[in-house]
C-alpha positions as CSV (number, residue, x, y, z in Angstrom):
1,M,85.9,12.1,-54.2
2,T,87.0,10.5,-51.0
3,D,90.6,9.3,-51.0
4,I,90.4,5.7,-49.7
5,K,93.7,3.8,-48.9
6,V,93.6,0.1,-48.2
7,G,96.5,-1.8,-46.6
8,M,97.5,-3.9,-43.7
9,A,95.7,-3.4,-40.5
10,T,98.4,-2.4,-38.0
11,D,96.2,-1.9,-34.9
12,A,94.6,-5.2,-33.8
13,D,92.4,-3.4,-31.2
14,R,91.1,-0.9,-33.7
15,Y,90.5,-3.8,-36.2
16,L,88.4,-5.7,-33.6
17,A,86.5,-2.5,-32.5
18,T,85.5,-1.9,-36.1
19,D,84.2,-5.5,-36.4
20,Q,82.2,-5.1,-33.1
21,T,80.7,-1.8,-34.4
22,V,79.6,-3.4,-37.7
23,W,78.2,-6.6,-36.2
24,F,76.9,-5.1,-32.9
25,A,76.9,-8.5,-31.1
26,E,77.8,-8.9,-27.4
27,V,81.4,-7.7,-26.7
28,V,83.3,-10.6,-25.1
29,S,86.0,-10.2,-22.5
30,A,88.7,-12.3,-24.1
31,P,92.0,-10.6,-25.2
32,T,92.0,-9.2,-28.7
33,E,94.4,-11.8,-30.2
34,E,92.3,-14.6,-28.7
35,Q,89.2,-13.2,-30.5
36,L,91.2,-13.0,-33.7
37,L,92.4,-16.6,-33.5
38,G,92.8,-18.2,-36.9
39,L,93.0,-14.9,-38.8
40,P,96.7,-14.5,-39.7
41,V,98.2,-11.1,-38.9
42,D,99.3,-10.6,-42.5
43,Q,95.8,-11.3,-43.7
44,R,94.1,-8.5,-41.8
45,F,93.4,-5.4,-44.0
46,A,91.8,-2.1,-43.4
47,A,90.6,1.0,-45.2
48,E,91.9,4.5,-44.2
49,I,90.3,7.8,-44.9
50,D,91.6,11.2,-43.7
51,G,89.8,12.5,-40.7
52,A,88.3,9.1,-39.7
53,D,87.8,8.1,-36.1
54,E,91.1,6.9,-34.6
55,G,89.3,4.2,-32.6
56,T,87.9,2.4,-35.6
57,Y,88.7,1.9,-39.2
58,P,86.3,3.0,-42.0
59,G,86.3,-0.6,-43.2
60,V,88.1,-3.9,-42.6
61,Y,88.4,-7.3,-44.2
62,G,90.4,-10.5,-43.6
63,V,91.4,-13.7,-45.4
64,F,91.4,-17.3,-44.2
65,P,94.0,-19.3,-46.2
66,M,92.0,-22.3,-47.5
67,T,91.9,-24.9,-50.2
68,L,89.0,-25.7,-52.6
69,S,88.2,-29.1,-54.0
70,V,87.8,-28.9,-57.8
71,P,87.5,-31.6,-60.5
72,G,90.7,-33.5,-61.1
73,A,92.0,-36.1,-63.5
74,H,90.1,-39.4,-64.0
75,A,86.9,-38.1,-62.3
76,G,88.9,-37.5,-59.2
77,L,89.4,-34.3,-57.2
78,R,92.3,-31.9,-56.6
79,Q,92.8,-29.2,-54.0
80,V,93.7,-25.7,-55.2
81,P,94.5,-22.7,-53.0
82,C,91.6,-20.4,-52.2
83,A,91.3,-17.1,-50.4
84,G,88.4,-17.3,-47.9
85,L,87.1,-13.8,-47.7
86,T,85.9,-13.0,-44.1
87,W,85.5,-10.2,-41.5
88,V,84.3,-7.8,-44.3
89,G,82.6,-4.7,-42.8
90,V,82.1,-1.0,-43.5
91,H,81.7,1.3,-40.5
92,P,78.2,2.9,-40.5
93,D,79.7,6.4,-40.7
94,H,81.4,5.6,-44.0
95,R,78.7,3.7,-46.0
96,R,78.1,4.5,-49.6
97,R,81.4,6.1,-50.2
98,G,83.1,3.4,-52.1
99,V,84.9,1.7,-49.1
100,L,83.7,-1.8,-49.9
101,T,84.6,-1.4,-53.6
102,A,88.1,-0.2,-52.7
103,M,88.6,-3.1,-50.3
104,L,87.4,-5.8,-52.7
105,R,89.6,-4.4,-55.5
106,H,92.5,-4.5,-53.1
107,H,91.6,-8.1,-52.2
108,F,91.5,-9.1,-55.9
109,E,95.0,-7.5,-56.4
110,Q,96.3,-9.3,-53.4
111,V,95.0,-12.7,-54.6
112,H,96.2,-12.0,-58.1
113,A,99.7,-11.3,-56.8
114,E,99.8,-14.5,-54.7
115,P,101.5,-17.4,-56.6
116,G,99.1,-20.3,-57.1
117,M,96.1,-18.4,-55.8
118,H,93.4,-17.7,-58.4
119,V,90.1,-18.0,-56.6
120,S,88.2,-16.1,-53.8
121,A,85.3,-17.7,-51.9
122,L,82.8,-16.5,-49.3
123,H,79.4,-17.0,-47.6
124,A,77.4,-13.8,-48.1
125,S,75.6,-12.1,-45.2
126,E,73.6,-10.1,-47.7
127,P,73.4,-12.0,-51.0
128,A,72.6,-8.9,-53.1
129,I,76.0,-7.3,-52.5
130,Y,78.6,-9.6,-53.9
131,G,77.2,-10.2,-57.4
132,R,78.1,-6.6,-58.1
133,H,81.7,-7.4,-57.6
134,G,82.0,-10.5,-59.7
135,Y,81.0,-13.2,-57.2
136,G,78.5,-15.8,-58.2
137,L,76.4,-18.3,-56.3
138,A,78.1,-21.7,-56.8
139,S,76.0,-23.9,-54.6
140,L,72.9,-24.3,-52.4
141,E,72.7,-25.9,-49.0
142,L,69.7,-27.4,-47.1
143,V,68.8,-27.7,-43.5
144,V,66.8,-31.0,-43.1
145,S,64.7,-31.7,-40.0
146,L,64.2,-35.3,-38.9
147,S,62.2,-36.7,-36.0
148,R,63.9,-38.7,-33.3
149,G,64.1,-42.3,-34.3
150,A,63.6,-41.5,-38.0
151,T,64.3,-44.5,-40.3
152,L,67.1,-44.0,-42.8
153,T,67.0,-46.7,-45.5
154,A,70.0,-47.5,-47.6
155,P,70.3,-51.3,-48.1
156,G,73.4,-51.1,-50.2
157,L,75.3,-49.3,-47.4
158,D,74.1,-51.3,-44.4
159,D,77.0,-53.7,-44.2
160,A,79.6,-50.9,-44.5
161,A,77.8,-48.8,-42.0
162,K,77.8,-51.6,-39.4
163,T,81.6,-51.5,-39.4
164,I,81.6,-47.9,-38.1
165,T,81.8,-47.1,-34.4
166,T,81.2,-43.6,-33.0
167,R,82.8,-41.8,-30.0
168,M,81.7,-38.4,-28.7
169,S,84.2,-35.6,-27.8
170,T,83.9,-32.0,-26.8
171,A,85.2,-29.4,-29.3
172,T,87.7,-28.1,-26.8
173,D,89.3,-31.5,-26.0
174,P,93.0,-31.7,-26.9
175,G,93.7,-32.7,-30.5
176,V,90.2,-32.2,-31.8
177,P,91.0,-29.4,-34.2
178,G,93.7,-31.4,-35.9
179,R,91.5,-34.5,-36.1
180,L,88.8,-32.4,-37.7
181,R,91.1,-31.0,-40.3
182,E,92.7,-34.3,-41.2
183,C,89.3,-36.0,-41.5
184,H,87.8,-33.1,-43.5
185,L,90.7,-33.0,-45.9
186,A,90.7,-36.7,-46.4
187,Y,87.0,-36.8,-47.2
188,A,86.4,-33.4,-48.8
189,E,83.9,-33.6,-51.7
190,L,83.7,-31.5,-54.8
191,G,83.4,-27.8,-53.8
192,A,84.4,-28.3,-50.1
193,V,86.8,-25.8,-48.6
194,V,89.3,-26.8,-46.0
195,G,91.1,-24.3,-43.8
196,A,94.5,-24.3,-42.0
197,L,94.9,-25.9,-38.5
198,E,94.4,-22.5,-36.9
199,Y,91.0,-22.2,-38.7
200,Y,89.8,-25.4,-37.0
201,E,91.2,-24.1,-33.7
202,R,89.0,-21.1,-34.1
203,V,86.0,-23.3,-34.9
204,C,86.6,-25.2,-31.7
205,Q,87.1,-22.1,-29.6
206,Q,84.3,-21.7,-27.0
207,L,84.3,-18.4,-25.1
208,P,82.2,-18.0,-21.9
209,E,79.9,-15.5,-23.5
210,H,79.0,-18.0,-26.2
211,L,78.2,-20.8,-23.8
212,R,75.5,-19.1,-21.6
213,D,72.7,-21.6,-21.1
214,K,74.1,-23.7,-23.9
215,E,75.8,-27.1,-24.3
216,P,79.4,-27.0,-25.4
217,W,79.9,-27.9,-29.1
218,R,80.3,-31.7,-29.4
219,V,82.0,-33.8,-32.1
220,L,80.9,-37.3,-32.9
221,F,83.8,-39.0,-34.5
222,A,83.2,-42.0,-36.8
223,R,85.9,-44.7,-36.5
224,R,86.8,-47.8,-38.4
225,D,89.7,-50.1,-37.4
226,G,90.8,-47.5,-34.9
227,A,91.1,-44.6,-37.4
228,D,88.9,-41.5,-37.8
229,V,86.8,-41.8,-41.0
230,G,84.3,-39.0,-40.5
231,F,82.6,-36.7,-38.0
232,A,79.4,-34.9,-37.1
233,A,79.6,-31.6,-35.1
234,F,76.5,-30.7,-33.1
235,R,74.9,-29.1,-30.1
236,R,71.6,-29.9,-28.2
237,N,69.4,-27.4,-26.5
238,D,67.6,-28.1,-23.2
239,K,63.8,-27.9,-23.6
240,W,60.8,-29.5,-22.0
241,E,57.1,-29.1,-22.9
242,H,54.3,-30.4,-20.8
243,A,56.8,-32.3,-18.7
244,R,58.1,-34.1,-21.8
245,P,61.5,-33.7,-23.4
246,A,61.5,-31.5,-26.5
247,A,65.1,-30.7,-27.2
248,T,66.4,-30.0,-30.7
249,L,69.8,-31.3,-31.8
250,D,71.5,-29.0,-34.3
251,A,74.2,-30.6,-36.4
252,W,76.5,-28.3,-38.3
253,A,77.7,-30.9,-40.7
254,V,78.2,-34.6,-41.3
255,V,81.5,-35.4,-43.1
256,G,82.7,-38.7,-44.5
257,E,81.9,-41.3,-47.2
258,P,78.3,-42.3,-47.7
259,A,78.3,-45.3,-45.4
260,T,80.0,-43.2,-42.7
261,R,77.5,-40.4,-43.0
262,L,74.7,-42.9,-42.8
263,A,76.1,-44.4,-39.6
264,L,76.6,-40.9,-38.1
265,L,73.1,-39.8,-39.0
266,R,71.5,-42.9,-37.5
267,R,73.4,-42.1,-34.3
268,L,72.2,-38.5,-34.3
269,V,68.5,-39.4,-34.5
270,D,68.9,-41.8,-31.6
271,F,69.9,-39.4,-28.8
272,D,67.8,-39.4,-25.6
273,L,65.7,-36.4,-24.6
274,V,65.7,-35.1,-28.2
275,S,62.5,-34.7,-30.3
276,T,63.9,-33.0,-33.4
277,V,67.2,-33.3,-35.3
278,K,68.3,-30.5,-37.7
279,I,71.0,-31.4,-40.1
280,G,72.7,-28.4,-41.6
281,T,74.9,-27.8,-44.6
282,V,73.3,-30.6,-46.6
283,G,74.1,-30.5,-50.3
284,A,71.1,-30.2,-52.6
285,D,71.9,-33.6,-54.1
286,D,72.8,-35.3,-50.8
287,P,71.4,-38.9,-50.4
288,L,70.0,-38.0,-47.0
289,L,66.7,-37.1,-48.7
290,L,66.5,-40.5,-50.4
291,W,67.5,-42.3,-47.2
292,A,64.7,-40.5,-45.3
293,G,62.1,-41.6,-47.9
294,G,61.9,-38.3,-49.8
295,P,61.4,-34.6,-48.9
296,R,57.9,-35.1,-47.6
297,A,59.1,-37.8,-45.2
298,T,61.3,-35.2,-43.4
299,G,60.1,-32.7,-40.8
300,G,60.9,-29.9,-43.2
301,I,63.6,-28.6,-45.5
302,E,65.0,-25.1,-45.6
303,T,67.1,-23.9,-48.6
304,Y,69.9,-21.3,-48.4
305,D,72.6,-19.9,-50.7
306,S,75.9,-21.4,-49.8
307,L,79.3,-21.0,-51.5
308,W,80.0,-17.8,-53.6
309,I,83.0,-17.9,-55.9
310,R,85.0,-15.3,-57.7
311,L,87.5,-16.2,-60.4
312,V,90.2,-13.6,-59.7
313,D,92.6,-15.0,-62.3
314,L,90.4,-16.3,-65.1
315,P,92.9,-18.3,-67.3
316,E,94.7,-19.8,-64.4
317,A,91.5,-20.8,-62.6
318,L,90.1,-22.5,-65.7
319,M,93.3,-24.3,-66.3
320,G,93.6,-25.4,-62.7
321,R,90.7,-27.8,-62.9
322,A,90.0,-30.8,-65.1
323,W,87.4,-30.7,-67.8
324,S,84.9,-33.5,-68.4
325,A,84.7,-33.2,-72.2
326,P,86.7,-31.6,-75.0
327,C,85.7,-28.1,-76.0
328,D,87.0,-25.2,-78.0
329,V,85.4,-21.8,-77.2
330,V,86.3,-18.1,-77.2
331,L,85.2,-15.8,-74.3
332,D,85.1,-12.1,-74.6
333,V,85.5,-10.8,-71.0
334,V,84.8,-7.5,-69.5
335,D,86.0,-7.2,-65.8
336,Q,86.5,-3.7,-64.5
337,A,87.4,-4.9,-60.9
338,A,90.1,-7.3,-62.2
339,P,91.2,-5.7,-65.5
340,W,93.9,-8.4,-66.1
341,N,90.9,-10.7,-67.0
342,E,89.6,-8.4,-69.7
343,G,89.9,-9.4,-73.3
344,R,89.3,-12.3,-75.6
345,W,90.3,-15.8,-74.3
346,R,90.3,-19.1,-76.2
347,V,89.5,-22.1,-74.0
348,H,90.6,-25.4,-75.4
349,A,90.1,-28.6,-73.5
350,D,91.3,-32.0,-74.9
351,D,89.9,-35.4,-74.2
352,T,92.3,-35.9,-71.3
353,G,90.5,-33.1,-69.4
354,T,93.5,-30.7,-69.7
355,A,92.7,-27.2,-70.8
356,T,94.7,-24.3,-72.1
357,V,93.4,-20.7,-71.9
358,E,95.2,-18.1,-74.1
359,R,94.5,-14.6,-75.4
360,T,93.3,-14.8,-78.9
361,T,92.5,-12.7,-82.0
362,P,89.0,-11.8,-83.2
363,T,88.7,-14.9,-85.5
364,Y,86.5,-17.5,-83.9
365,A,84.1,-20.4,-84.6
366,S,82.1,-20.0,-81.3
367,R,82.2,-16.9,-79.2
368,S,80.6,-15.9,-75.9
369,R,80.4,-12.4,-74.6
370,C,80.8,-12.3,-70.8
371,S,80.7,-9.4,-68.4
372,V,81.3,-8.9,-64.7
373,P,78.7,-6.4,-63.3
374,R,80.0,-2.9,-62.8
375,T,81.0,-2.5,-59.2
376,S,79.6,0.2,-57.0
377,A,79.8,1.4,-53.4
378,A,77.8,-1.0,-51.2
379,P,76.1,-0.8,-47.8
380,T,77.6,-2.0,-44.6
381,C,78.3,-5.7,-45.0
382,S,80.4,-8.6,-44.1
383,A,81.4,-11.9,-45.5
384,S,83.3,-15.0,-44.5
385,P,85.0,-17.9,-46.3
386,A,82.9,-20.9,-46.9
387,P,84.0,-23.5,-44.5
388,A,82.9,-27.1,-44.6
389,W,81.1,-26.6,-41.4
390,S,80.8,-24.3,-38.5
391,P,78.6,-23.5,-35.5
392,S,75.9,-21.0,-35.9
393,S,76.7,-18.8,-32.9
394,A,77.9,-15.3,-33.4
395,Q,81.4,-16.3,-32.8
396,A,81.3,-19.3,-35.0
397,Q,79.5,-17.4,-37.8
398,R,82.5,-15.2,-37.9
399,V,84.6,-18.3,-38.4
400,S,82.4,-19.8,-41.0
401,S,83.1,-18.7,-44.5
402,G,81.4,-15.8,-45.7
403,A,78.8,-13.7,-44.2
404,R,78.7,-15.6,-41.0
405,S,75.7,-17.5,-41.9
406,G,75.9,-21.2,-42.1
407,P,78.8,-22.7,-44.1
408,T,78.6,-25.6,-46.4
409,S,80.1,-29.0,-46.2
410,R,79.4,-30.3,-49.7
411,P,78.7,-27.4,-52.1
412,Q,78.1,-28.5,-55.6
413,Q,80.0,-27.5,-58.7
414,P,82.3,-24.5,-58.0
415,W,83.2,-22.4,-61.0
416,A,79.9,-22.6,-62.9
417,S,79.5,-19.6,-65.0
418,S,77.7,-17.7,-62.3
419,A,80.4,-18.7,-59.8
420,S,83.1,-17.4,-62.0
421,G,81.6,-14.0,-61.9
422,L,80.9,-14.0,-65.7
423,R,77.5,-13.2,-66.9
424,L,76.6,-14.5,-70.4
425,L,75.3,-11.7,-72.6
426,R,75.0,-13.4,-75.9
427,H,76.2,-16.4,-77.8
428,E,77.3,-15.9,-81.4
429,V,78.0,-18.7,-83.9
430,A,79.8,-17.9,-87.2
431,E,78.1,-19.0,-90.4
432,G,78.9,-22.6,-91.3
433,H,79.7,-23.6,-87.7
434,Q,77.7,-25.6,-85.2
435,P,77.4,-24.5,-81.6
436,V,80.0,-25.9,-79.3
437,V,78.6,-28.8,-77.2
438,G,80.3,-30.3,-74.2
439,V,81.5,-27.1,-72.5
440,E,80.7,-28.0,-69.0
441,E,80.3,-24.7,-67.3
442,L,80.6,-21.8,-69.6
443,G,77.4,-19.9,-70.3
444,A,75.0,-21.7,-68.0
445,G,73.4,-18.9,-65.9
446,D,72.3,-21.3,-63.2
447,Q,74.6,-24.3,-63.5
448,R,75.9,-25.4,-60.1
449,Q,76.1,-29.1,-60.6
450,Q,78.7,-31.7,-59.9
451,P,79.7,-33.9,-62.8
452,G,77.3,-36.8,-63.2
453,R,74.6,-35.3,-61.0
454,P,71.2,-34.0,-62.2
455,H,70.6,-30.4,-62.9
456,S,69.0,-27.9,-65.2
457,V,70.6,-25.3,-67.4
458,R,69.3,-22.1,-69.1
459,E,71.6,-21.1,-71.9
460,R,69.9,-21.9,-75.3
461,L,71.9,-22.6,-78.4
462,P,70.5,-22.8,-81.9
463,G,70.0,-26.2,-83.4
464,L,69.1,-28.3,-80.3
465,R,65.6,-28.5,-78.9
466,V,64.5,-30.9,-76.1
467,D,62.1,-30.4,-73.3
468,R,61.2,-33.4,-71.3
469,L,63.4,-36.5,-71.1
470,C,61.9,-39.6,-69.4
471,C,65.1,-41.5,-68.8
472,S,64.2,-44.5,-66.6
473,D,64.6,-46.6,-69.7
474,P,67.7,-45.9,-71.7
475,A,66.0,-47.1,-74.8
476,R,63.2,-44.6,-74.6
477,V,63.3,-40.8,-74.8
478,E,60.1,-38.9,-74.8
479,V,60.0,-35.4,-76.1
480,D,57.8,-32.4,-75.3
481,R,58.3,-28.8,-76.5
482,Q,60.4,-27.4,-73.8
483,R,64.0,-26.3,-74.5
484,V,67.1,-27.6,-72.8
485,A,70.5,-25.9,-73.1
486,G,73.0,-27.4,-75.5
487,G,76.1,-25.5,-74.4
488,V,76.8,-27.6,-71.3
489,E,77.5,-31.2,-70.7
490,H,74.5,-32.5,-68.9
491,V,70.9,-32.1,-70.0
492,G,69.4,-32.4,-66.5
493,V,66.5,-34.0,-64.8
494,H,65.8,-31.2,-62.3
495,S,63.6,-29.6,-64.9
496,V,61.9,-32.9,-65.9
497,L,58.2,-32.8,-65.1
498,R,57.9,-36.5,-64.3
499,L,60.2,-39.3,-63.6
500,D,59.7,-43.0,-62.9
501,D,60.8,-44.8,-59.7
502,H,64.3,-43.4,-59.4
503,L,66.4,-40.5,-60.3
504,V,68.8,-40.5,-63.3
505,P,72.2,-38.8,-63.0
506,G,71.9,-37.1,-66.3
507,V,71.9,-37.2,-70.1
508,Q,75.0,-36.2,-72.0
509,V,75.0,-34.7,-75.4
510,R,77.7,-36.5,-77.4
511,H,77.1,-35.1,-80.8
512,L,74.8,-32.3,-81.6
513,A,71.3,-33.6,-82.7
514,Q,72.6,-37.1,-83.3
515,R,72.8,-39.3,-80.2
516,L,72.2,-39.1,-76.4
517,T,74.1,-41.2,-73.9
518,V,71.9,-42.1,-71.0
519,R,73.5,-43.1,-67.7
520,D,71.1,-44.8,-65.3
521,P,72.2,-46.2,-61.9
522,M,69.7,-49.1,-62.1
523,A,69.3,-49.7,-65.8
524,G,72.9,-49.2,-66.9
525,Q,74.0,-47.2,-69.9
526,G,73.0,-47.0,-73.5
527,E,72.9,-44.7,-76.5
528,V,69.7,-43.4,-78.1
529,A,69.4,-41.9,-81.5
530,L,67.7,-38.5,-81.5
531,T,64.5,-38.2,-83.4
532,A,63.5,-35.5,-85.8
533,G,61.7,-33.7,-82.9
534,L,65.1,-33.0,-81.3
535,R,66.5,-31.0,-84.1
């Protein structure tokens, strides 16, 4: 078996040469440290194998220090430290020898040893790779195409949007990186990742090789009363067809409160000489689709995987966020890549949203068996941390979190069960006990939803059976013979086959097979007694 040693990368030129070999993009002429801008020296790691080429490493990876927005007290948010995994690559000569597995285990050990750091995040270049190592898809992102002059309707936000002014800057202008970071941190939504100042300096970096025949990256700052309250980062391409302007404007992200985003979007669809506007890193529940008049009113929608999450320190990560409902559940965890997570853990959350996670004995009322997939050597690959936004050029992709594909500005719920790297194998309920209801994210194989937003879930618990909920009227619940999971907080409307005139944020199971609380943005809130068909 090959002896693989992973440690600090001591040779910056060799580190960069390895990356250039893995990614085979154009080699730029800038000095090495300029190309490595934003990646701290002590966060560059490499794999060594006896007899390897002295000009390159068998494998490399790096980490951007970042923060991740997670649920906080009183329906607010809190920022927790997050390791943004990036620059991951295995040299073609050393594929399928366990190099990636060794590097990721080293990464998990580094994160586990860092005080206050419990989570790793990335964007995956090849999505099939990282699930093997305990990462799970936490959110989706959309690219929405709009025509020039598209009408965006949001009557309730018009007055606030009119107070916003915009001013365009170039990404390389003095002070822009700091303004971007401050603005992004101030308006980060659930699941957003924010980097250090050096990270934004890298995002704003524009090397000559990346600007050939292209417009410099622009930043449209939104301002109110002389202060930055949001931004949109974009670039236009120069194109003419049949003597008519046909340029496309590509926006990496639009950041700010809803009224600010509305004002920025209305400005983006009003640029001269542009025929199509593509808005990237749009959250799956972003109001843009409603403002545009629905998905079919757009010029097209593309869907991509966005943020991938790995809970490196399971108990600390689960205690580091607020919980939306009380729960008491036991998890039986198998995690070969992070053996400190293995064992039986009792998760107890009280009605204040505070949770304790402790090792426990075999006695339990409700127990879930969870497993992280067995790791294995993987093909040449790379990943980057998931930033809130980033250009799509080769240089910028390296900046953006994860696999150097597009980052995400508003990923949905981090730390769903898939995001935690835990795969539910079975749910056991001791005789005489009811299934636990109100556990927001444990055991839903596809739950990636922010609190209070619609979604569907898959885990099925005995004793609760619903299939279609028509919730436009809180006093009425219609039932078909589908099943909706009972082990998570929200019974969602994404899987509802028909709705009335507006979307409903969700239905919450308060007591098993007794009552449903319906929250409706237009009809208000009410409670509905479940009928016999729901038992």
